[in-house]
C-alpha positions, -999 to +999 in steps of 0.1 A: +000+000+000+029+024+007+043+019-027+010+027-045+005+059-025+039+074-034+041+063-070+016+090-082+038+118-068+066+119-096+040+117-124+019+145-108+050+167-102+061+162-139+026+170-151+024+202-131+059+213-142+050+208-178+017+227-174+036+256-159+060+257-188+031+257-213+009+282-194+018+310-217-006+295-243-010+314-276+000+347-261+034+332-252+049+347-284+044+382-271+074+400-256+074+403-219+064+440-219+037+435-245+021+403-231-016+401-240-045+377-240-048+358-272-083+349-283-076+328-314-055+297-317-022+303-334-015+277-360+020+292-366+012+299-403+037+322-418+014+337-445-015+355-429-047+364-447-057+400-448-083+408-420-112+418-442-135+427-413-109+445-393-130+477-387-160+459-373-139+435-353-120+463-337-153+483-329-168+451-314-138+446-291-136+483-281-173+484-271-165+459-243-128+469-237-135+506-229-150+514-195-172+540-213-173+535-251-197+565-256-180+597-269-146+585-279-127+614-294-099+619-319-103+583-333-078+575-360-067+541-374-040+528-398-049+502-423-036+467-414+000+461-424+022+431-418+045+435-389+066+412-368+050+408-334+068+385-309+088+370-337+058+361-359+044+379-390+010+393-382-013+419-396-015+449-373-038+479-374-028+508-351-053+530-334-051+563-315-081+577-296-091+596-264-115+577-242-140+593-218-132+588-181-160+579-156-161+615-144-168+627-180-132+641-186-110+628-213-076+613-210-049+621-237-051+601-269-035+567-265-020+544-292-030+507-294-022+480-318-049+455-329-032+422-338-048+397-362-042+360-365-056+340-395-076+371-406-094+375-373-089+400-344-067+384-318-058+410-292-051+446-284-016+456-274-016+486-251+021+495-253+022+498-291+050+523-296+075+501-315+048+481-333+031+513-345+062+533-353+057+550-387+020+542-391-001+564-414-033+572-397-067+581-412-099+593-395-119+564-378-152+583-372-170+550-363-152+552-329-172+583-320-205+564-326-198+535-302-226+527-276-227+506-245 
């Protein structure tokens, strides 16, 4: 009986160790300072399809991401371009906007990067400085029309 009770321990410890190593999941390819939550599985495909619904997918996400999506100001967006994110080629669309605070004031415009995997929205990178360097922005008036 003593042998059976202790034989599970090495297998359990190994399983927990391996689970800890793999816990990064699909977002594991983000750099440490740009770690984000990944919503789509990453098949590791080198050639990525263009995200045809990028505008509507970004708006859908921002509707839930922003504490108060009503009245977003100064919304601009760059068309998706291929960039290397965490060592992998992805389509990235950069955004800049000023969101309304809960007290009705506005914080300064902030830059974000919407990352797409397999043609679908994957995540929003908050610290988008390097990823969005050199982006060409155009007005994104749909941001001002967001509702709760």
